TIVO-2410 file (N, C-alpha, C; in nm, 3 decimals):
# residues 107
REC num residu      c1      c2      c3 atome chaine
REC   1      M   0.084  -0.117   0.000     N      A
REC   1      M   0.000   0.000   0.000    CA      A
REC   1      M   0.089   0.124   0.000     C      A
REC   2      T   0.049   0.222  -0.074     N      A
REC   2      T   0.122   0.349  -0.078    CA      A
REC   2      T   0.064   0.447   0.025     C      A
REC   3      A   0.140   0.550   0.052     N      A
REC   3      A   0.091   0.657   0.140    CA      A
REC   3      A  -0.033   0.722   0.079     C      A
REC   4      D  -0.034   0.739  -0.052     N      A
REC   4      D  -0.151   0.799  -0.118    CA      A
REC   4      D  -0.274   0.711  -0.105     C      A
REC   5      A  -0.256   0.580  -0.113     N      A
REC   5      A  -0.370   0.488  -0.096    CA      A
REC   5      A  -0.423   0.496   0.048     C      A
REC   6      F  -0.334   0.503   0.146     N      A
REC   6      F  -0.375   0.518   0.286    CA      A
REC   6      F  -0.453   0.649   0.303     C      A
REC   7      R  -0.399   0.755   0.247     N      A
REC   7      R  -0.464   0.887   0.254    CA      A
REC   7      R  -0.605   0.881   0.195     C      A
REC   8      K  -0.619   0.819   0.079     N      A
REC   8      K  -0.748   0.809   0.012    CA      A
REC   8      K  -0.849   0.733   0.099     C      A
REC   9      L  -0.807   0.623   0.160     N      A
REC   9      L  -0.896   0.547   0.248    CA      A
REC   9      L  -0.937   0.629   0.370     C      A
REC  10      A  -0.843   0.700   0.429     N      A
REC  10      A  -0.874   0.781   0.547    CA      A
REC  10      A  -0.971   0.893   0.512     C      A
REC  11      L  -0.946   0.961   0.402     N      A
REC  11      L  -1.031   1.075   0.364    CA      A
REC  11      L  -1.169   1.032   0.315     C      A
REC  12      A  -1.188   0.904   0.288     N      A
REC  12      A  -1.319   0.854   0.247    CA      A
REC  12      A  -1.416   0.844   0.364     C      A
REC  13      L  -1.364   0.851   0.486     N      A
REC  13      L  -1.450   0.841   0.604    CA      A
REC  13      L  -1.522   0.974   0.627     C      A
REC  14      P  -1.647   0.970   0.674     N      A
REC  14      P  -1.726   1.092   0.687    CA      A
REC  14      P  -1.660   1.200   0.773     C      A
REC  15      E  -1.667   1.322   0.723     N      A
REC  15      E  -1.621   1.442   0.792    CA      A
REC  15      E  -1.475   1.435   0.838     C      A
REC  16      T  -1.395   1.361   0.763     N      A
REC  16      T  -1.252   1.352   0.792    CA      A
REC  16      T  -1.179   1.464   0.721     C      A
REC  17      E  -1.085   1.524   0.791     N      A
REC  17      E  -1.001   1.625   0.729    CA      A
REC  17      E  -0.854   1.592   0.752     C      A
REC  18      E  -0.772   1.633   0.657     N      A
REC  18      E  -0.628   1.614   0.670    CA      A
REC  18      E  -0.565   1.743   0.719     C      A
REC  19      R  -0.480   1.730   0.818     N      A
REC  19      R  -0.402   1.841   0.871    CA      A
REC  19      R  -0.260   1.790   0.891     C      A
REC  20      A  -0.184   1.859   0.975     N      A
REC  20      A  -0.048   1.815   1.006    CA      A
REC  20      A  -0.024   1.834   1.155     C      A
REC  21      H   0.055   1.744   1.210     N      A
REC  21      H   0.091   1.749   1.351    CA      A
REC  21      H   0.234   1.698   1.362     C      A
REC  22      M   0.321   1.778   1.419     N      A
REC  22      M   0.462   1.742   1.434    CA      A
REC  22      M   0.524   1.700   1.300     C      A
REC  23      S   0.492   1.776   1.196     N      A
REC  23      S   0.547   1.756   1.061    CA      A
REC  23      S   0.498   1.628   0.993     C      A
REC  24      H   0.390   1.570   1.041     N      A
REC  24      H   0.333   1.450   0.978    CA      A
REC  24      H   0.189   1.480   0.938     C      A
REC  25      P   0.148   1.434   0.819     N      A
REC  25      P   0.005   1.446   0.786    CA      A
REC  25      P  -0.077   1.366   0.888     C      A
REC  26      D  -0.189   1.422   0.931     N      A
REC  26      D  -0.277   1.347   1.018    CA      A
REC  26      D  -0.420   1.357   0.967     C      A
REC  27      F  -0.504   1.269   1.016     N      A
REC  27      F  -0.643   1.262   0.975    CA      A
REC  27      F  -0.729   1.274   1.099     C      A
REC  28      R  -0.829   1.365   1.092     N      A
REC  28      R  -0.907   1.400   1.209    CA      A
REC  28      R  -1.056   1.392   1.179     C      A
REC  29      V  -1.129   1.359   1.283     N      A
REC  29      V  -1.273   1.372   1.282    CA      A
REC  29      V  -1.309   1.450   1.407     C      A
REC  30      A  -1.389   1.555   1.392     N      A
REC  30      A  -1.427   1.641   1.504    CA      A
REC  30      A  -1.303   1.689   1.581     C      A
REC  31      Q  -1.200   1.729   1.507     N      A
REC  31      Q  -1.076   1.783   1.563    CA      A
REC  31      Q  -0.988   1.679   1.633     C      A
REC  32      K  -1.027   1.552   1.633     N      A
REC  32      K  -0.951   1.448   1.702    CA      A
REC  32      K  -0.874   1.363   1.601     C      A
REC  33      I  -0.745   1.348   1.625     N      A
REC  33      I  -0.659   1.268   1.537    CA      A
REC  33      I  -0.691   1.120   1.556     C      A
REC  34      F  -0.717   1.051   1.445     N      A
REC  34      F  -0.737   0.907   1.452    CA      A
REC  34      F  -0.635   0.829   1.368     C      A
REC  35      A  -0.556   0.899   1.286     N      A
REC  35      A  -0.453   0.832   1.206    CA      A
REC  35      A  -0.349   0.935   1.161     C      A
REC  36      T  -0.228   0.888   1.135     N      A
REC  36      T  -0.122   0.973   1.081    CA      A
REC  36      T  -0.047   0.896   0.973     C      A
REC  37      L   0.023   0.971   0.891     N      A
REC  37      L   0.112   0.914   0.789    CA      A
REC  37      L   0.256   0.955   0.820     C      A
REC  38      G   0.350   0.868   0.783     N      A
REC  38      G   0.491   0.903   0.796    CA      A
REC  38      G   0.546   0.896   0.937     C      A
REC  39      Y   0.479   0.821   1.024     N      A
REC  39      Y   0.530   0.805   1.160    CA      A
REC  39      Y   0.564   0.659   1.183     C      A
REC  40      P   0.684   0.626   1.227     N      A
REC  40      P   0.793   0.714   1.268    CA      A
REC  40      P   0.877   0.766   1.151     C      A
REC  41      K   0.852   0.711   1.031     N      A
REC  41      K   0.922   0.760   0.912    CA      A
REC  41      K   0.840   0.722   0.790     C      A
REC  42      D   0.884   0.766   0.673     N      A
REC  42      D   0.815   0.730   0.549    CA      A
REC  42      D   0.800   0.578   0.541     C      A
REC  43      G   0.690   0.535   0.485     N      A
REC  43      G   0.664   0.392   0.471    CA      A
REC  43      G   0.580   0.336   0.584     C      A
REC  44      F   0.545   0.421   0.679     N      A
REC  44      F   0.465   0.378   0.793    CA      A
REC  44      F   0.347   0.474   0.812     C      A
REC  45      A   0.247   0.424   0.880     N      A
REC  45      A   0.134   0.505   0.922    CA      A
REC  45      A   0.097   0.460   1.063     C      A
REC  46      M   0.001   0.530   1.123     N      A
REC  46      M  -0.044   0.495   1.257    CA      A
REC  46      M  -0.194   0.513   1.264     C      A
REC  47      V  -0.261   0.419   1.331     N      A
REC  47      V  -0.403   0.431   1.361    CA      A
REC  47      V  -0.420   0.424   1.512     C      A
REC  48      K  -0.510   0.506   1.566     N      A
REC  48      K  -0.535   0.510   1.710    CA      A
REC  48      K  -0.659   0.424   1.739     C      A
REC  49      L  -0.633   0.302   1.783     N      A
REC  49      L  -0.738   0.204   1.806    CA      A
REC  49      L  -0.771   0.190   1.953     C      A
REC  50      S  -0.884   0.128   1.981     N      A
REC  50      S  -0.909   0.083   2.118    CA      A
REC  50      S  -0.810  -0.030   2.146     C      A
REC  51      L  -0.786  -0.059   2.271     N      A
REC  51      L  -0.692  -0.168   2.304    CA      A
REC  51      L  -0.741  -0.302   2.250     C      A
REC  52      E  -0.871  -0.323   2.255     N      A
REC  52      E  -0.927  -0.448   2.201    CA      A
REC  52      E  -0.906  -0.458   2.051     C      A
REC  53      D  -0.935  -0.349   1.979     N      A
REC  53      D  -0.913  -0.349   1.835    CA      A
REC  53      D  -0.764  -0.365   1.802     C      A
REC  54      Q  -0.678  -0.298   1.877     N      A
REC  54      Q  -0.535  -0.312   1.855    CA      A
REC  54      Q  -0.494  -0.459   1.867     C      A
REC  55      H  -0.537  -0.523   1.974     N      A
REC  55      H  -0.505  -0.664   1.996    CA      A
REC  55      H  -0.552  -0.749   1.877     C      A
REC  56      N  -0.676  -0.726   1.834     N      A
REC  56      N  -0.732  -0.807   1.725    CA      A
REC  56      N  -0.657  -0.785   1.593     C      A
REC  57      F  -0.626  -0.662   1.558     N      A
REC  57      F  -0.555  -0.637   1.433    CA      A
REC  57      F  -0.413  -0.693   1.437     C      A
REC  58      V  -0.345  -0.676   1.548     N      A
REC  58      V  -0.208  -0.728   1.560    CA      A
REC  58      V  -0.207  -0.880   1.554     C      A
REC  59      Q  -0.303  -0.944   1.617     N      A
REC  59      Q  -0.310  -1.091   1.615    CA      A
REC  59      Q  -0.349  -1.144   1.477     C      A
REC  60      T  -0.441  -1.077   1.411     N      A
REC  60      T  -0.491  -1.124   1.282    CA      A
REC  60      T  -0.396  -1.091   1.167     C      A
REC  61      Y  -0.332  -0.976   1.172     N      A
REC  61      Y  -0.244  -0.929   1.064    CA      A
REC  61      Y  -0.109  -0.885   1.121     C      A
REC  62      P  -0.031  -0.977   1.176     N      A
REC  62      P   0.093  -0.937   1.245    CA      A
REC  62      P   0.200  -0.877   1.154     C      A
REC  63      T   0.194  -0.903   1.025     N      A
REC  63      T   0.294  -0.842   0.937    CA      A
REC  63      T   0.256  -0.700   0.896     C      A
REC  64      M   0.129  -0.664   0.914     N      A
REC  64      M   0.080  -0.531   0.875    CA      A
REC  64      M   0.071  -0.434   0.992     C      A
REC  65      F   0.036  -0.485   1.111     N      A
REC  65      F   0.007  -0.400   1.226    CA      A
REC  65      F   0.092  -0.440   1.345     C      A
REC  66      Q   0.146  -0.340   1.415     N      A
REC  66      Q   0.223  -0.364   1.537    CA      A
REC  66      Q   0.197  -0.247   1.633     C      A
REC  67      P   0.191  -0.275   1.762     N      A
REC  67      P   0.175  -0.163   1.857    CA      A
REC  67      P   0.296  -0.070   1.848     C      A
REC  68      I   0.271   0.060   1.856     N      A
REC  68      I   0.380   0.157   1.867    CA      A
REC  68      I   0.450   0.128   2.000     C      A
REC  69      S   0.580   0.139   2.004     N      A
REC  69      S   0.651   0.111   2.129    CA      A
REC  69      S   0.622   0.220   2.233     C      A
REC  70      G   0.628   0.182   2.359     N      A
REC  70      G   0.613   0.277   2.468    CA      A
REC  70      G   0.469   0.304   2.506     C      A
REC  71      A   0.451   0.417   2.575     N      A
REC  71      A   0.321   0.453   2.632    CA      A
REC  71      A   0.212   0.470   2.526     C      A
REC  72      W   0.247   0.528   2.412     N      A
REC  72      W   0.146   0.547   2.308    CA      A
REC  72      W   0.091   0.414   2.260     C      A
REC  73      G   0.176   0.316   2.245     N      A
REC  73      G   0.131   0.183   2.204    CA      A
REC  73      G   0.041   0.118   2.308     C      A
REC  74      R   0.070   0.144   2.434     N      A
REC  74      R  -0.014   0.088   2.542    CA      A
REC  74      R  -0.149   0.158   2.549     C      A
REC  75      K  -0.164   0.268   2.475     N      A
REC  75      K  -0.292   0.339   2.469    CA      A
REC  75      K  -0.365   0.312   2.338     C      A
REC  76      G  -0.314   0.221   2.256     N      A
REC  76      G  -0.384   0.182   2.134    CA      A
REC  76      G  -0.323   0.230   2.004     C      A
REC  77      C  -0.218   0.313   2.010     N      A
REC  77      C  -0.155   0.359   1.886    CA      A
REC  77      C  -0.086   0.241   1.819     C      A
REC  78      T  -0.124   0.219   1.695     N      A
REC  78      T  -0.084   0.098   1.622    CA      A
REC  78      T  -0.019   0.136   1.491     C      A
REC  79      Q   0.101   0.084   1.470     N      A
REC  79      Q   0.177   0.112   1.349    CA      A
REC  79      Q   0.123   0.029   1.233     C      A
REC  80      V   0.115   0.092   1.116     N      A
REC  80      V   0.079   0.023   0.993    CA      A
REC  80      V   0.204   0.021   0.905     C      A
REC  81      I   0.248  -0.097   0.868     N      A
REC  81      I   0.364  -0.112   0.782    CA      A
REC  81      I   0.313  -0.113   0.638     C      A
REC  82      L   0.323   0.001   0.574     N      A
REC  82      L   0.258   0.019   0.444    CA      A
REC  82      L   0.306  -0.079   0.338     C      A
REC  83      S   0.433  -0.114   0.339     N      A
REC  83      S   0.485  -0.204   0.236    CA      A
REC  83      S   0.424  -0.344   0.244     C      A
REC  84      K   0.368  -0.379   0.359     N      A
REC  84      K   0.307  -0.511   0.378    CA      A
REC  84      K   0.156  -0.505   0.387     C      A
REC  85      A   0.102  -0.384   0.389     N      A
REC  85      A  -0.042  -0.365   0.411    CA      A
REC  85      A  -0.121  -0.380   0.281     C      A
REC  86      T  -0.244  -0.427   0.297     N      A
REC  86      T  -0.338  -0.434   0.187    CA      A
REC  86      T  -0.463  -0.353   0.224     C      A
REC  87      A  -0.539  -0.319   0.123     N      A
REC  87      A  -0.648  -0.224   0.142    CA      A
REC  87      A  -0.756  -0.270   0.240     C      A
REC  88      A  -0.801  -0.393   0.229     N      A
REC  88      A  -0.915  -0.437   0.312    CA      A
REC  88      A  -0.886  -0.426   0.462     C      A
REC  89      P  -0.775  -0.481   0.515     N      A
REC  89      P  -0.750  -0.466   0.658    CA      A
REC  89      P  -0.725  -0.322   0.700     C      A
REC  90      V  -0.659  -0.244   0.617     N      A
REC  90      V  -0.633  -0.103   0.651    CA      A
REC  90      V  -0.764  -0.026   0.654     C      A
REC  91      R  -0.854  -0.053   0.560     N      A
REC  91      R  -0.985   0.012   0.561    CA      A
REC  91      R  -1.058  -0.020   0.691     C      A
REC  92      L  -1.053  -0.145   0.735     N      A
REC  92      L  -1.117  -0.185   0.860    CA      A
REC  92      L  -1.054  -0.114   0.980     C      A
REC  93      A  -0.923  -0.108   0.982     N      A
REC  93      A  -0.853  -0.043   1.094    CA      A
REC  93      A  -0.882   0.107   1.098     C      A
REC  94      L  -0.881   0.171   0.983     N      A
REC  94      L  -0.914   0.314   0.979    CA      A
REC  94      L  -1.057   0.337   1.025     C      A
REC  95      G  -1.148   0.251   0.983     N      A
REC  95      G  -1.287   0.263   1.026    CA      A
REC  95      G  -1.301   0.246   1.177     C      A
REC  96      A  -1.229   0.151   1.233     N      A
REC  96      A  -1.233   0.130   1.378    CA      A
REC  96      A  -1.175   0.251   1.451     C      A
REC  97      A  -1.065   0.305   1.402     N      A
REC  97      A  -1.004   0.423   1.464    CA      A
REC  97      A  -1.097   0.543   1.453     C      A
REC  98      W  -1.158   0.560   1.336     N      A
REC  98      W  -1.252   0.671   1.315    CA      A
REC  98      W  -1.369   0.660   1.413     C      A
REC  99      R  -1.429   0.542   1.425     N      A
REC  99      R  -1.542   0.522   1.516    CA      A
REC  99      R  -1.503   0.548   1.661     C      A
REC 100      H  -1.378   0.515   1.696     N      A
REC 100      H  -1.331   0.533   1.833    CA      A
REC 100      H  -1.319   0.683   1.868     C      A
REC 101      H  -1.306   0.770   1.767     N      A
REC 101      H  -1.285   0.913   1.790    CA      A
REC 101      H  -1.401   1.002   1.744     C      A
REC 102      A  -1.490   0.949   1.663     N      A
REC 102      A  -1.600   1.030   1.609    CA      A
REC 102      A  -1.705   1.059   1.716     C      A
REC 103      P  -1.768   1.173   1.708     N      A
REC 103      P  -1.877   1.202   1.802    CA      A
REC 103      P  -1.996   1.109   1.775     C      A
REC 104      K  -2.073   1.086   1.876     N      A
REC 104      K  -2.188   0.994   1.863    CA      A
REC 104      K  -2.284   1.037   1.754     C      A
REC 105      S  -2.292   1.165   1.730     N      A
REC 105      S  -2.385   1.215   1.626    CA      A
REC 105      S  -2.347   1.167   1.486     C      A
REC 106      L  -2.221   1.127   1.465     N      A
REC 106      L  -2.177   1.077   1.335    CA      A
REC 106      L  -2.186   0.926   1.322     C      A
REC 107      L  -2.198   0.857   1.434     N      A
REC 107      L  -2.196   0.711   1.430    CA      A
REC 107      L  -2.326   0.652   1.380     C      A
***
């Protein structure tokens, strides 16, 4: 998966906007970041999942998803290895991250 493909999937979610945070493109719903590109470097992305979703994605797709190291990973931040990722699981992960951060009025 390319960074552009990840971006396209993220922006397809309702009321998502792209901004930047700490020099990385990020994707937000209702001002809340649910995904980023280029973290920790090019070729990677991050989705902010619930701990349960993080566990499920890492167990089901271990070559595509890994917890971010440290405290952020223990809070659900999950690395997406773009070179190994495919559209269907990434679409699911982005959707889960979006739902975790979207206001109830959008759900």
